[in-house]
C-alpha positions as a printed NumPy array, in Angstrom:
array([[ 171.002, -108.063,  179.502],
       [ 173.128, -104.76 ,  179.771],
       [ 175.228, -104.724,  176.583],
       [ 178.438, -104.168,  178.652],
       [ 177.67 , -107.199,  180.885],
       [ 176.519, -109.301,  177.625],
       [ 179.644, -108.288,  175.845],
       [ 181.855, -109.737,  178.929],
       [ 179.985, -112.637,  179.134],
       [ 180.705, -113.452,  175.524],
       [ 184.469, -112.693,  176.062],
       [ 184.148, -115.006,  178.891],
       [ 182.735, -117.53 ,  177.048],
       [ 179.087, -117.606,  178.175],
       [ 176.682, -116.917,  180.772],
       [ 177.253, -119.739,  183.161],
       [ 179.842, -122.158,  184.323],
       [ 178.106, -125.089,  182.953],
       [ 177.663, -123.359,  179.844],
       [ 180.746, -121.95 ,  177.905],
       [ 183.145, -120.758,  180.383],
       [ 185.006, -123.73 ,  181.541],
       [ 186.533, -126.832,  180.454],
       [ 185.531, -130.32 ,  181.12 ],
       [ 189.191, -130.998,  182.336],
       [ 188.515, -129.003,  185.189],
       [ 186.195, -131.72 ,  186.579],
       [ 186.781, -134.587,  184.496],
       [ 189.863, -135.871,  186.432],
       [ 187.859, -135.604,  189.964],
       [ 185.124, -137.716,  187.805],
       [ 187.535, -140.256,  187.247],
       [ 189.571, -140.352,  190.461],
       [ 186.132, -140.49 ,  192.419],
       [ 184.345, -143.23 ,  189.862],
       [ 185.368, -146.304,  192.108],
       [ 184.065, -144.565,  195.123],
       [ 181.079, -143.754,  193.799],
       [ 180.192, -147.041,  192.49 ],
       [ 180.975, -148.456,  196.134],
       [ 178.674, -146.02 ,  197.989],
       [ 175.896, -145.669,  195.42 ],
       [ 172.451, -147.594,  195.859],
       [ 171.458, -149.507,  192.585],
       [ 169.865, -147.862,  189.633],
       [ 166.624, -150.051,  190.365],
       [ 166.188, -148.151,  193.657],
       [ 165.679, -144.843,  191.592],
       [ 163.842, -146.419,  188.884],
       [ 161.081, -144.062,  187.787],
       [ 157.483, -145.211,  187.827],
       [ 155.211, -145.047,  184.973],
       [ 157.591, -142.963,  182.547],
       [ 155.472, -141.767,  179.882],
       [ 156.29 , -138.694,  177.77 ],
       [ 153.887, -135.79 ,  178.622],
       [ 154.568, -133.961,  175.387],
       [ 154.219, -137.007,  172.877],
       [ 153.125, -134.706,  170.477],
       [ 155.989, -132.241,  170.608],
       [ 158.011, -131.354,  167.595],
       [ 161.453, -132.754,  167.091],
       [ 162.753, -129.801,  168.844],
       [ 165.759, -127.548,  167.241],
       [ 165.795, -124.469,  169.386],
       [ 167.941, -121.568,  170.712],
       [ 168.581, -119.848,  174.072],
       [ 167.16 , -116.537,  174.884],
       [ 167.976, -114.771,  178.07 ],
       [ 165.242, -112.983,  179.889],
       [ 166.592, -109.96 ,  178.61 ],
       [ 166.369, -111.263,  175.138],
       [ 162.76 , -112.838,  175.716],
       [ 161.291, -109.451,  177.149],
       [ 162.943, -107.04 ,  174.862],
       [ 163.725, -106.224,  171.243],
       [ 166.04 , -109.061,  170.576],
       [ 163.02 , -111.236,  170.565],
       [ 161.593, -110.001,  167.313],
       [ 164.968, -110.981,  165.821],
       [ 164.768, -114.581,  167.201],
       [ 161.244, -114.934,  165.847],
       [ 162.249, -113.836,  162.695],
       [ 164.869, -116.237,  162.408],
       [ 162.642, -119.216,  163.621],
       [ 159.905, -117.949,  160.91 ],
       [ 162.388, -118.13 ,  157.923],
       [ 164.073, -121.583,  159.16 ],
       [ 163.815, -124.985,  160.651],
       [ 164.206, -123.834,  163.96 ],
       [ 161.257, -124.134,  165.946],
       [ 161.981, -123.589,  170.351],
       [ 163.362, -121.278,  172.662],
       [ 165.158, -122.005,  176.036],
       [ 163.856, -118.627,  177.843],
       [ 165.102, -118.042,  181.476],
       [ 162.765, -118.049,  183.948],
       [ 165.255, -118.504,  186.649],
       [ 168.339, -117.075,  185.754],
       [ 172.325, -117.804,  186.66 ],
       [ 172.111, -115.411,  189.665],
       [ 168.782, -116.866,  190.784],
       [ 166.288, -114.147,  190.092],
       [ 162.981, -115.492,  188.911],
       [ 162.644, -113.406,  185.743],
       [ 158.881, -112.627,  185.848],
       [ 155.849, -111.952,  188.17 ],
       [ 154.538, -115.116,  188.7  ],
       [ 151.865, -114.013,  191.133],
       [ 152.668, -116.926,  193.521],
       [ 152.499, -115.002,  197.165],
       [ 154.971, -117.444,  198.5  ],
       [ 157.494, -116.831,  195.83 ],
       [ 157.015, -113.105,  196.168],
       [ 157.508, -113.317,  199.697],
       [ 160.83 , -114.371,  199.099],
       [ 161.986, -111.243,  197.403],
       [ 164.104, -113.037,  194.58 ],
       [ 162.072, -111.89 ,  191.558],
       [ 163.393, -109.358,  189.191],
       [ 160.442, -108.406,  186.443],
       [ 162.71 , -108.589,  183.427],
       [ 159.779, -110.264,  181.125],
       [ 157.094, -107.683,  182.128],
       [ 154.595, -109.137,  180.385],
       [ 154.439, -113.1  ,  180.337],
       [ 151.214, -113.678,  178.801],
       [ 151.853, -111.607,  175.868],
       [ 155.247, -113.482,  175.615],
       [ 153.472, -116.523,  175.635],
       [ 150.786, -115.682,  173.367],
       [ 153.575, -114.775,  170.657],
       [ 155.545, -117.705,  170.749],
       [ 152.248, -119.934,  170.098],
       [ 151.533, -117.235,  167.245],
       [ 154.511, -118.274,  165.738],
       [ 154.26 , -121.959,  166.578],
       [ 157.349, -121.666,  168.664],
       [ 157.678, -124.591,  171.352],
       [ 158.396, -123.07 ,  174.789],
       [ 160.812, -124.502,  177.261],
       [ 161.645, -122.676,  180.526],
       [ 165.117, -122.592,  181.888],
       [ 165.245, -122.941,  185.587],
       [ 168.898, -122.762,  186.998],
       [ 168.659, -124.991,  190.313],
       [ 171.542, -125.179,  192.654],
       [ 173.643, -122.158,  191.53 ],
       [ 171.683, -119.518,  193.164],
       [ 173.769, -116.73 ,  194.87 ],
       [ 170.49 , -114.379,  195.346],
       [ 169.062, -117.134,  197.947],
       [ 172.373, -118.222,  199.349],
       [ 172.588, -114.646,  200.274],
       [ 168.898, -114.237,  201.493],
       [ 169.093, -117.67 ,  203.462],
       [ 172.7  , -118.621,  204.308],
       [ 171.173, -121.786,  206.021],
       [ 170.282, -123.286,  202.703],
       [ 173.768, -123.063,  201.661],
       [ 177.243, -123.775,  202.36 ],
       [ 179.311, -121.665,  204.896],
       [ 183.254, -121.472,  205.291],
       [ 184.727, -122.348,  208.738],
       [ 184.383, -118.705,  209.924],
       [ 180.884, -118.639,  209.302],
       [ 180.461, -116.514,  206.205],
       [ 178.993, -117.576,  203.098],
       [ 181.05 , -119.604,  200.729],
       [ 181.693, -118.508,  196.956],
       [ 183.661, -119.454,  194.076],
       [ 186.63 , -118.032,  192.835],
       [ 184.846, -115.724,  190.48 ],
       [ 184.654, -111.57 ,  190.506],
       [ 182.06 , -111.601,  191.787],
       [ 181.785, -115.197,  193.199],
       [ 178.766, -117.526,  192.908],
       [ 177.251, -119.234,  195.446],
       [ 175.371, -122.554,  195.563],
       [ 172.27 , -123.772,  197.586],
       [ 172.796, -127.291,  199.165],
       [ 171.038, -129.919,  197.255],
       [ 170.556, -132.035,  200.569],
       [ 167.722, -129.281,  201.322],
       [ 164.287, -130.559,  200.932],
       [ 163.554, -126.808,  201.173],
       [ 165.57 , -125.991,  198.138],
       [ 164.12 , -128.523,  195.99 ],
       [ 160.557, -127.519,  196.715],
       [ 161.519, -124.06 ,  195.837],
       [ 162.763, -124.481,  192.625],
       [ 159.821, -126.937,  191.852],
       [ 157.384, -124.26 ,  192.615],
       [ 159.138, -122.08 ,  190.378],
       [ 158.786, -124.795,  187.963],
       [ 155.332, -125.344,  188.24 ],
       [ 154.535, -121.71 ,  187.886],
       [ 156.413, -121.815,  184.488],
       [ 154.146, -124.68 ,  183.349],
       [ 151.001, -122.745,  184.641],
       [ 152.316, -119.638,  182.282],
       [ 152.327, -122.234,  179.268],
       [ 155.765, -123.619,  178.922],
       [ 155.386, -127.094,  177.312],
       [ 159.107, -128.205,  179.141],
       [ 160.887, -127.564,  182.067],
       [ 164.94 , -127.47 ,  181.411],
       [ 166.722, -127.728,  184.904],
       [ 170.263, -126.135,  184.815],
       [ 173.026, -126.35 ,  187.514],
       [ 171.66 , -129.555,  188.743],
       [ 174.91 , -130.422,  190.656],
       [ 177.186, -129.283,  193.427],
       [ 179.866, -126.422,  193.09 ],
       [ 182.612, -127.451,  190.793],
       [ 185.59 , -128.866,  192.967],
       [ 183.161, -129.505,  195.731],
       [ 184.997, -132.804,  196.818],
       [ 188.041, -130.703,  197.936],
       [ 185.826, -128.733,  200.607],
       [ 182.88 , -131.176,  201.199],
       [ 184.567, -131.998,  204.637],
       [ 185.581, -128.601,  205.574],
       [ 182.44 , -126.564,  204.553],
       [ 179.442, -126.087,  207.233],
       [ 176.251, -127.666,  205.344],
       [ 173.15 , -129.701,  206.225],
       [ 173.852, -133.438,  204.829],
       [ 173.101, -136.711,  205.609],
       [ 174.575, -140.265,  204.294],
       [ 173.175, -140.067,  200.711],
       [ 175.955, -140.071,  198.366],
       [ 176.004, -136.514,  196.206],
       [ 174.776, -138.587,  192.929],
       [ 172.14 , -139.939,  194.38 ],
       [ 170.864, -136.902,  195.9  ],
       [ 170.666, -135.062,  192.578],
       [ 169.273, -137.992,  190.926],
       [ 166.635, -138.02 ,  193.752],
       [ 165.883, -134.372,  192.94 ],
       [ 165.087, -134.962,  189.488],
       [ 163.079, -137.731,  190.148],
       [ 160.921, -135.824,  192.618],
       [ 160.72 , -133.1  ,  190.469],
       [ 159.394, -135.26 ,  187.508],
       [ 156.812, -136.952,  189.606],
       [ 155.536, -133.273,  190.446],
       [ 155.622, -131.666,  187.335],
       [ 154.596, -134.618,  184.741],
       [ 150.787, -134.424,  185.956],
       [ 150.818, -130.654,  184.751],
       [ 151.793, -131.916,  181.234],
       [ 155.623, -130.629,  181.082],
       [ 158.108, -132.239,  180.178],
       [ 161.378, -132.549,  182.505],
       [ 164.567, -132.023,  180.77 ],
       [ 168.271, -131.391,  182.351],
       [ 171.342, -129.931,  181.332],
       [ 174.631, -132.058,  182.082],
       [ 178.262, -131.619,  181.466],
       [ 178.831, -133.407,  178.016],
       [ 181.897, -134.986,  179.483],
       [ 179.516, -137.113,  182.127],
       [ 178.948, -139.204,  179.155],
       [ 182.55 , -140.087,  178.607],
       [ 183.905, -140.983,  182.417],
       [ 182.634, -142.753,  185.168],
       [ 180.061, -140.865,  187.741],
       [ 180.989, -137.42 ,  188.562],
       [ 180.814, -137.776,  192.44 ],
       [ 182.382, -134.588,  193.164],
       [ 179.541, -132.527,  191.395],
       [ 176.666, -135.314,  192.103],
       [ 176.404, -135.85 ,  188.321],
       [ 175.844, -139.427,  187.121],
       [ 174.775, -139.446,  183.272],
       [ 172.695, -142.824,  183.7  ],
       [ 170.798, -142.012,  187.143],
       [ 169.753, -138.485,  185.995],
       [ 168.957, -140.026,  182.275],
       [ 166.503, -142.39 ,  183.36 ],
       [ 164.849, -139.704,  185.339],
       [ 164.072, -136.88 ,  182.398],
       [ 162.166, -137.019,  179.318],
       [ 164.898, -135.115,  177.573],
       [ 168.639, -135.089,  178.168],
       [ 170.667, -132.238,  177.081],
       [ 174.342, -132.841,  177.28 ],
       [ 176.267, -129.659,  176.79 ],
       [ 178.963, -131.015,  174.122],
       [ 180.449, -127.718,  173.034],
       [ 183.76 , -128.505,  171.006],
       [ 185.207, -125.615,  172.86 ],
       [ 185.017, -127.259,  176.166],
       [ 187.027, -130.287,  175.173],
       [ 191.12 , -129.803,  175.59 ],
       [ 193.84 , -131.689,  173.869],
       [ 193.205, -135.24 ,  173.081],
       [ 189.588, -135.556,  173.323],
       [ 188.129, -137.606,  170.481],
       [ 191.74 , -137.731,  168.603],
       [ 191.705, -134.184,  168.225],
       [ 194.772, -131.883,  168.92 ],
       [ 192.361, -128.648,  169.245],
       [ 188.813, -130.154,  169.537],
       [ 187.357, -126.535,  169.238],
       [ 188.991, -126.631,  165.513],
       [ 187.292, -129.862,  164.755],
       [ 183.488, -129.522,  165.456],
       [ 182.556, -132.633,  163.158],
       [ 184.875, -135.149,  165.015],
       [ 184.336, -133.626,  168.468],
       [ 180.305, -133.778,  168.087],
       [ 180.759, -137.289,  166.42 ],
       [ 182.868, -138.673,  169.579],
       [ 180.681, -137.003,  172.265],
       [ 177.252, -138.207,  170.586],
       [ 178.699, -141.783,  170.33 ],
       [ 179.602, -141.656,  173.957],
       [ 176.327, -140.624,  174.766],
       [ 174.44 , -143.064,  173.027],
       [ 176.767, -145.861,  174.602],
       [ 176.212, -144.32 ,  177.854],
       [ 172.445, -144.78 ,  177.491],
       [ 172.115, -148.108,  175.892],
       [ 171.353, -149.894,  179.517],
       [ 168.4  , -147.665,  180.126],
       [ 166.557, -149.454,  177.276],
       [ 162.684, -148.091,  177.58 ],
       [ 163.792, -145.547,  180.187],
       [ 166.294, -144.062,  177.551],
       [ 165.499, -140.048,  177.177],
       [ 165.054, -137.945,  174.303],
       [ 169.031, -136.96 ,  173.37 ],
       [ 168.897, -133.105,  172.772],
       [ 172.595, -131.628,  172.817],
       [ 173.52 , -128.073,  173.501],
       [ 176.063, -127.065,  170.446],
       [ 178.017, -124.083,  169.689],
       [ 177.311, -120.76 ,  167.949],
       [ 180.079, -118.715,  169.28 ],
       [ 183.888, -118.326,  168.597],
       [ 185.781, -119.408,  171.712],
       [ 188.321, -116.864,  171.563],
       [ 189.831, -117.92 ,  174.757],
       [ 190.969, -121.619,  173.422],
       [ 194.265, -121.451,  171.89 ],
       [ 194.168, -122.273,  168.419],
       [ 190.482, -121.852,  168.304],
       [ 188.765, -121.279,  165.013],
       [ 185.812, -118.65 ,  164.213],
       [ 182.615, -120.498,  164.147],
       [ 179.881, -119.807,  161.482],
       [ 177.856, -121.488,  158.965],
       [ 180.146, -124.196,  158.317],
       [ 181.069, -124.854,  161.983],
       [ 177.513, -125.178,  162.9  ],
       [ 176.235, -127.211,  160.364],
       [ 179.347, -129.451,  160.817],
       [ 177.802, -130.037,  164.239],
       [ 174.528, -130.683,  162.994],
       [ 175.809, -133.097,  160.282],
       [ 177.508, -134.939,  163.295],
       [ 174.561, -135.348,  165.303],
       [ 172.607, -136.394,  162.435],
       [ 175.273, -139.148,  161.403],
       [ 174.48 , -140.501,  164.789],
       [ 170.821, -140.809,  164.434],
       [ 170.326, -137.316,  166.928],
       [ 167.808, -134.948,  165.211],
       [ 167.379, -132.638,  167.881],
       [ 169.342, -129.983,  169.242],
       [ 169.668, -126.458,  170.906],
       [ 172.018, -123.794,  170.171],
       [ 174.004, -121.622,  172.827],
       [ 175.122, -117.894,  172.173],
       [ 175.502, -115.868,  175.252],
       [ 174.32 , -112.862,  173.778],
       [ 171.63 , -114.743,  171.581],
       [ 173.214, -113.827,  168.547],
       [ 172.892, -116.593,  166.033],
       [ 174.732, -117.505,  162.641],
       [ 172.861, -116.691,  159.78 ],
       [ 171.903, -118.721,  156.63 ],
       [ 172.477, -121.966,  158.499],
       [ 171.035, -125.307,  157.316],
       [ 169.345, -126.521,  160.344],
       [ 168.151, -129.766,  158.606]])
């Protein structure tokens, strides 16, 4: 990642909106408002119940990992990350194989994917990277950003959302991000093809991110032009995950999903199509993004949740457990994303360092959760942290 861009992203709060650059409050109220409607429209959980849910990576370690952009994974920063993992209890890395803009980040060798002209060869030697991770006993996880895909949306507007004048819809960012349409099976198969290539490359797990409609979609669902059917958005998303897992499990890879942390604390988010339970029952691992900086005043009894890392993670983890209790044998591993960055944009924020990272880990451990992932947009992680 270019340094100027990286610095901007860190100042803004993260690489992506699902990761740290928006508060849960922007979508939580819509989730609450639409909860009753979703309950009335949605099919039963049994209709989405997965068949033969067996973890394809039963010998996997308890994952304690970090995020690496494709630029970091394919560049000199990887040496720093490897040393961090060699010297600590960290043992996994989440690598962008399809990034936040929609680029496939390495040459898959798949002619159909190459024909899409959506590949940007940021990681120039994937076999070498995978061999290096294996040598260092690092568990490799492939991150695939699914429905936020500006690259594909621009190339194939028919797979996206159009404004009333026929132009491609984009969100309010500068430059705007566009999403592709979760109702489109072609979009499903495109992303699953990328995931299958990651499995062939040697990744042990595929982590789907942005498995949702655009934020605030309920406000524009009836004005945008796009292909749709009678399914509720929460069911479309859950059905995609079920389909993806059915395709990937035979390849021996786990399926994990990043999900808004607040989704464990509120009714189903019909607007963006995220239902914590429906998604969780489909996956091997659920990764709620419970960054303290994402919660605003009042969450878990804190005036400034960012300044109370233990209390915030403690409350969010308890909510996650409670939400997953009904799943019983279908309950996935809980592996939250936690915060290793300072949220300078949050009023009253505190500087995050060794103590704050350890407080989050302690809160997880106190709630029986011993797996986690650390997020830092530019992949610079706090030294001398006790990760046990």
